[in-house]
C-alpha positions as semicolon CSV with decimal commas, in nm:
position;residue;x (nm);y (nm);z (nm)
1;M;13,751;13,603;13,757
2;Q;14,070;13,547;13,956
3;T;14,405;13,616;13,792
4;D;14,733;13,494;13,937
5;L;15,016;13,742;13,935
6;S;15,376;13,634;13,898
7;N;15,444;13,711;14,266
8;G;15,186;13,458;14,387
9;N;14,909;13,710;14,463
10;S;14,574;13,687;14,294
11;V;14,354;13,970;14,178
12;N;13,979;13,972;14,122
13;L;13,957;14,181;13,804
14;Q;13,586;14,251;13,836
15;Q;13,634;14,382;14,190
16;L;13,926;14,595;14,072
17;I;13,713;14,744;13,794
18;N;13,430;14,815;14,038
19;D;13,672;14,981;14,282
20;L;13,814;15,197;14,004
21;K;13,462;15,304;13,902
22;V;13,392;15,410;14,261
23;V;13,716;15,609;14,275
24;V;13,638;15,782;13,943
25;N;13,283;15,865;14,054
26;D;13,408;16,004;14,386
27;G;13,670;16,214;14,205
28;E;13,409;16,347;13,966
29;A;13,184;16,444;14,258
30;L;13,472;16,626;14,427
31;L;13,553;16,817;14,107
32;K;13,191;16,921;14,063
33;S;13,174;17,036;14,423
34;G;13,496;17,234;14,389
35;A;13,375;17,393;14,067
36;A;13,048;17,496;14,230
37;Q;13,234;17,656;14,521
38;L;13,467;17,839;14,283
39;R;13,170;17,963;14,081
40;Q;13,003;18,094;14,400
41;K;13,322;18,275;14,510
42;A;13,366;18,430;14,164
43;A;13,004;18,549;14,161
44;A;13,041;18,699;14,509
45;G;13,361;18,877;14,405
46;A;13,199;19,012;14,089
47;K;12,900;19,137;14,288
48;A;13,123;19,309;14,544
49;T;13,327;19,472;14,267
50;D;13,012;19,590;14,091
51;E;12,875;19,741;14,414
52;N;13,206;19,914;14,488
53;I;13,224;20,065;14,141
54;R;12,863;20,183;14,161
55;R;12,928;20,348;14,501
56;N;13,252;20,512;14,385
57;P;13,237;20,563;14,008
58;Y;13,488;20,848;13,974
59;P;13,777;20,689;14,167
60;S;13,715;20,369;13,969
61;M;13,734;20,561;13,642
62;G;14,053;20,729;13,762
63;I;14,213;20,392;13,838
64;V;14,115;20,256;13,498
65;F;14,248;20,571;13,329
66;G;14,578;20,540;13,517
67;V;14,617;20,174;13,423
68;G;14,546;20,264;13,059
69;V;14,812;20,537;13,063
70;L;15,068;20,298;13,214
71;L;14,989;20,032;12,955
72;G;15,018;20,291;12,678
73;I;15,359;20,405;12,804
74;L;15,477;20,045;12,825
75;A;15,352;19,974;12,473
76;I;15,527;20,282;12,332
77;N;15,854;20,185;12,504
78;L;15,821;19,830;12,375
79;M;15,767;19,952;12,019
80;K;16,067;20,187;12,045
81;S;16,291;19,908;12,172
82;E;16,180;19,681;11,884
83;D;16,267;19,959;11,637
84;R;16,618;19,981;11,783
85;F;16,670;19,607;11,741
86;E;16,545;19,612;11,381
87;S;16,773;19,902;11,278
88;N;17,088;19,722;11,403
């Protein structure tokens, strides 16, 4: 089916639809490929982290403890600052 455009060009709508389907299918394949690569990288990172923690459990626990203390201090300061705003 040929359609004339106002500028004198004609477009084959069926060919346009087929071309769009090809582009969508190619895009979908690229997304799936990218997702698979991302999943592999995430799994490799998780495995490396697990191995590192198993080899060095005490330093890992110390880091987690330190992060917890910092978050607790930040939370306490945040709650104190909210109390100051409410009392004004």
